N, C-alpha and C positions, 0 to 999 in steps of 0.2 A: 305518667299519663293518668287520666281520670276515667273512671267507669261509672255510668249511671245505670243501675240494675234494679229491677223488681221493686221500685219505689224507695230505694235508699241509695246513698252515695258513699263510695269508697274510693280512696286514692292510692294508687300504686306507683312506685318508682322503679319497678323491676325493668331491667333492660334485657332484650333477647340475647341469649348466649351465642347466637349464631349470626348476629348482624354485622360482625366485623368484616366479613368477606362478601357482604351483600352486593357491593358494587361489582365484584368479579362475576356474580351470577346473573346480573340483570339481563344480559343478552340471551340467556337461556329461558327466560320467563315470559309468559304471555301477559300482555298488558290488560288492565281493567279487570283483573280477576276478582278484585274486591267488590265487584257488583254483587257477588254472593257472599253474605256474611257467614262467618265460620262457627259452626257448632260441630266439633269433631271429636272423635276418639275411636280407637279400634285397632285391630291388629291384622297385618297382612303378611303372607308369605310370598316372596318373589325374589328375583335376582336384582342385585343393585350394582351400580358402577359409580365411581367417584369422578366428579368434575369440579372445577373451580376450587382447587385447593382441598380444604377439609369438607366441603359441601358434597353430599351424596344424594343423588336422585335416581329414580328408576330409568333404566334404558327403555327405549321405545318398545322393544320386544317384550321386556319384562312387564312393562305397564300394560300392554295389550293382554298378556296372559293373566294379569292380576285383576282384570275388570270385574269378574264375578267371584273373586276369591277373598274370603274374610279369614284372616289369620286366626287359627285356634291357639289357645293358650296351652300350657303344659297339662292342663286339666281338661283339654278338649272342649273348652267353652269358647263361644264366639261373641265378640263385641263389635258391631258394625259402626262405621263412621257416618254421621249425618252432618250436613251443613245447612244453616238456616238462611233463607232469603232475607235480604235487607228490607228495612221498613219502607224505603222509597223505590221499590221495584215498580210501582205503578204511580200514576198521577191521574187526576180527574180533569177531563177536558171542559170546554166552556158549557157543555150541556149537563155536566155532572157525571158523565159516564167514565169508567176507568179504562186506562190503556197502559200497556207496558212501556216503561222508559228504557232506552238504551238496549233495544232488542238484540242488536248484533253483539254488543259487549256481553250481554247475558248468555247468549248462545255459546260464545267463545269460553266464557267462564265455566259453564256446565261441562264442556268438553275437557277443560283443563282439570277440573275437579275429578272427573271420572278417571282420567289418566293418572292422577295423583293417588288414586286408591280409595276415593270416597264411595261409600255405599249408597247414600241417598240424600235427598234434599228435604228440609222442613219448610212447609209453607203455611202461613197463617191465612185462614179463610175468614174474612171479616163479615159478620152479620150486617154491619152498617154499609157495606159495599154491595152485597148480594141482594138484600131486601131493602134497598135504600129509600125508595120513594113512597111505596105504599104497601100495605099488608098483602102477603101472598104473591107479590110481584117479584119473583126471584130472577135475577140476571146473573147467570154463571159464566158469561162469555170470557171474562178476565181469567178465570181459573181453568176454563177449557184450554185456553192458549198456553198458560203456564204449565199445566199438567202435561200437555203434549210435548212442550219443549223438554221437560224433564225426562219424560218417557223416551223420547227420540234420542236422548243422550245416553240411554242405558242405565239411568239412575232410578232408584226407588223413591217413594214419597212417605214422609211423615206429615199428615195433615192435622193442623190445629184449628178446630172450629171455635172461633173467637167471638164471644158474646160481649166483649168489653170494648172500650174505646182506647186509642193510643194518643188522643189529642194532647194530653198533658205530658207525654213522655217522648214525643217525636218533634222534629223540627222540619219545617218546609214541606216538601212533597211526601206522599205516602201516608198522610194522616187519615185515620179512619175513625169517624165518630160512631155513635149508635145510629140506627136508622133514622132518617129525617122525620118520619112519621111518629117515631118514639119521642124524639126531641120536642115535637109539637105538643104531645101530650104532657111532657115534662115541663113545658113552659107554663101550662095551666096548673099542673099538680106536681110540685117539686118533691112531694113525698114518695114518688116512685123511685127516688134515688136514696142511697144511704145518707144519713145526717149525723153530725156530731152534736155535742151538748150545747154548742153555740147556735145551732140551727143551720150551719153551713153545709152545703152538699155540692157534689159535682156530678156531671153526667157521664162518668166513666163506666158505670155498671148499674143495673137495676138492683134495688134492694131485694133481698130474699123475702121481705115482707109482702111482696106482690106475687110470689110464686103461685098462690092459689086465689088471687083476686083478679076478676076479669075486667081490668082497667084498660087493656091495650087493644082497642078496637074490638071489644067483646071477648078477647082471649086473656088468659092468665099468662104470666111470664113462662111458666113451664110448658104451656101449650105452644107458645112462640118458639121456644127452643126445640121442642119435639118436631114441630112442623118444618123447621129449618133443617134438622137432621134427616128427616124423611126425604125432603127435596134433594138434599145433597146425595144421599144414597141412591135415589132413583136416577139422578143425573149421571153419576159416575160409577154405576154398578159394574161396568166392564173393567174398571181400573182396580176395584177393591179386591185385595188378595193377590193381585198380580203386580201392579205398580204401587198401589197404596198398601203399605204394610202396617202402618200404625195410624190410629185416629185418636187425637187428644181432644177431650171435651172441656171447653172453658167453664170454669166454676166460680169465677170472681175476677177482681182486678188483675190485670196482666195474665189472665187465664188461670190464675192460681186460686185454690180453695182458701180464701181468707177474707177478712173485712179490710176495707181501705183505711186502716188505722194509721198508716204512715204515708200520706198522700205526697207524691213527688211532683214537683213542677208548678205548684200553685202558691208556694211560699209559706204554707202552714207548718211544715215539718222539715227537719234536717237531721241527718245521722249525728248522734245515736239516740235521739229522743225516744221516749217510751211509747209515744203515740196516744191516741184517744179512742175510747169505745165508740162504736158507730151503730147506735140502736135507737136513734131519736126521730126517725120517720114515724108517722102516726100508725102505720101498720105494724111495725115491730113493737111500738109502745103498747098497742092494744093487746098484742100477744103476751107481752111481759105482764100486763095487768091480769090477764086470765091465768097465767102461770102462778102469779103471786096469790091470787084468790084460791087456787087449787091447793097451794101450800098452806093456806090458812093465815097468810100474812099479807093482806091486801095493801098495806102501807109500803111494801117492798116493790110494788108495781108502778109507783108514781114516776120514777126516774132511775137512771143508772147511778153508779157510785159517784158521789159528790166530792170525794176526797182522793181522787185518782190522778190529780195533777193535770197537766196539759201536754200538747204534742211534744214539746222539747224539754220536758222535765227529765230529771234523772231519778232513779228509784229512791235514793237517800232523801229523807224528809217528806216523802209522799206517803201518808198514813195507810192508804189502801194496799200498798205494796210492801209494807213492813210487817211487823208481827204483833201489832196492838189489837185491842178488842174490836176495832172497826176495820180490820184488814181483810185481805182475801181469805184468811183462815177463819173468819167469823162465820156464823150461820148464814148471815145475809150474803157475805162474800162468796161462800160456796154455792148458795142458791143462784145468785146472779151469774156466776161463771159457768155453772152447769147449764143454765138456760141459754146463755150467750153462745157458748161453744156447741151446745146441742142443736140449736137452730141451724148453725152452719153445717153440721153433720147431716141433719135432715135434708138440707138443701142439696148436698152432694148425693145423698142416697136417692132422692127423687129424680135428679137429672141422669145419674148413671144407670138407674133402673130403666129409664126410657131408652138410653143409648144402647144398653146391653140387649134389650128386646129387639131393637131395630137391627142390630148387627148379629143377632143369634144365628140366623140361617147361614151367614158367612163363616162364623166360628165353628159351626158344626161340620163344615166341609174343609178338609185339610188343604185342598187345592186353592181355596179362597180365604183361608184363615187370615184374620186381621186382628192386631192387638189394640184393645181399648186402653186408653191412657188417661190418668188424672194427675194434674200438676199441683205441687204443694210449695208454699213459700219457704224461703230460708231466712228465718228471723233469728239470727245467731247472736245479736248483741244483748247484753245483760243475761246471757244464758247461765253464767256462773253465780247468779244470785239465787236466793231462796224462792222468790216469787216469779222469776222470768217475766217481768212486766211487759216487755215488747211483744212477747208471744201471746200473753193474755189479751191485750188489746186487739191483736190480729185475729183472735178467735180460737187459738190453740190453748186449751186448758192444761198446760204443761208446766209443772213446777218441780222443784227438787223433791217434792213429796208425792207427785202424781204423774203418771205417764199419760200425756195428753194426745199422743199420736197413735196409740193403740186403737182407740175407737174409730179414728179416721181410717186407718188401714184396714180395720175390720169391714168397713163399708166397701172399700175397694175389693177386698177378697170376696165378699158376697157376690159382687157383680163381675168378677173375673178381670178386673182392671189392673194395669201396671201402675206403679207409683213413680212419678217423675220427681226426683230429688235434686237439690242444689248442693253447692259447696264442695264439689269434688276436688278442686285445686287449692282450697284454702287451708292454712295452717295457723293454729293458735299463736305460735311464736312470732308470726309476722304482723300481728295486730297489736296496737298499743294496749297494754293491760288495764288502762284506766276504765275502759268500758266493759270489762268483765265478759268479753266475747268468747265464744267457743264454737266456731263452725265445725271443728273436728268432733266435739262432743255431740252436737246436734246431728251430724251425719251418722255417727256411730249409733245413736239412739234410733234413727230411722232405719238403718240397716238391720238392727237387732229386731225391731218390731216387724219388719217386712219378712225376715226369716221365720219369725214365730208364726205369722199369718200366711206364710207361703205365697207371697206376692212378688211378682217380678219387679225389678228395679230398672229405671232408666235414669241416667245421671246427666248432670249439666254443671258447668262452671258458673260462678256468681260474679267474679271480677275478671277484668282483662289482664292477661299476662301471657307473654310469649317465651318465657324462660324454661329451661329444662327442669328446674326444681319443681315448678308447678306441674309440668307434664308428668314427671315421675310420681308426683302425688296422685294425679288422676289415675295413672296406671296401677298404683298401689290400691286405691279405692275400688277400682274395677275388679280386682281379684283379691279382695279382702277374705281371708280364709274363715273369718268369724261371721261372715254374712253371705247372703245370696250373691252370686256373681251378677254384676250389672249386665243387662241384656243389650243396652245401647247407650252411647254417651254423646252428649252435645257440648261443644266448646264454642263460646261466643267471644270474639275479641272485645266487642263493646256493643252498645245499643245505639251507636251513631248510624247515620244513614250511609248508603253506599257512596254518595257524593262526597261526604265528609272524609271518607277513608280511602278514596281513590289514590291519593298521593302516596299511600303506603302499600299499594296493591302487591308489589313484588314481595314485600316482607310477609304478607299474609299467605300467599301461595307457597312461599318457602317454609312458612310455619307448618303447613300441612305435610309437606315432604319430610321436614325435620321430625315431626311427630310420628309419622309412619315408620321412619328409620329407627327412631329411639325405641318405640314400643315393639318393633319387630325383634329387637335383640332380647335375649333372655339371660344375658350374662352381667347385667348391672344390678346393683342392690335394690331391693324393694323397700321403700320407706315404711 
């Protein structure tokens, strides 16, 4: 099966270890449960009984008792299960207003997930849906309905405030663009979006170059984000800390703190290309020129590296990512990468500072405490090279000679934010060695720096897999003795819509039960 995740493409052929008896268990499973996409992990104590041969699920009594119980590890640490809503949970009617699709199926799915031991639901709250038509015209009706459904099911919420678009990564219904009034501005001034060296841009996310430029109906991008967050908090104040336990702040494409160096869905890039630097909008170029002048090297501000290849290049033969005098190791290379990554870090610092200020009163009260979360990309290909080119183009100045994630996590630590990390299920041995990938190395580095900076971790998977080997790997990473214990874990089967995966809905609910059973046991080896 194929999985399209976070702007890159990876193919897996793993078969679920428990699908052999699936037909025997179909009569025990609720239909249409895949209306809710799965981001799961966590550990529950409860009584179990066996049905359908080797398949084991909770008895009704045990499931009722487990509703609010999160299994503690042997270290008395807790890792709750969260499940993510599918991209096509809503559709836009003829007037452009959002409405929930398949309401009955969604309601049944939420109840099934609660009985299966799930702790909460992750919901993406789209800027382009809420403030769709005009500035300051916020319509929260879709999310009022969704949040009530989740709350009535006894589940908690992880809310992701999404300032990006999913137009290029979703099919059919459930598409969310940037607000229409933003797109109108972009039609006149395409420099409000990131640009590559060829002048190509897309409207998935505003360039950080307009963070402080009042181009958006008199507001800067940062002011737009702040006003949106304030409106959200004012609208759902009664949910915060009780139902809403985590609030993730979108910092870039796919909600991740990174540049769109590996654009998915428009034909420019495919895995494992190194990507391209995204600094050619006029606002970032103006900033680069000023930085070069301060450095006493005005010639460095004319453009980005001209010897860095293209989207689908490999590092070999690309001078900037090798070890020559015009490489990333040169004075110019260090200057550019420090500026490029530094602007991204400043972007995160500014947004998280505003979010932390808005949420401060809730975090000071234990009864309404809510976790602030920032999401980072998992750029694991070419990780075993000296230059780490795919990470450099994405904005992470991380090489074999420099820790590029420490300054990022330092910002999160300063604002009390948790780090949302990828790759929990991935193993180096399962990836073709040609591309010098190391998801395990990347994850280990993030775990190490989070422990150093005393930052909470939230984990997620990167690829789709339903086999026990992958789940054991997730369990192992959740309780890595060399790192901070993961506070919550999200597992997504894929980025397909609910409609596309309905045919396998039985398998997905069985996957939840199988995961809970597997992690419930403490007598299997930790990888």
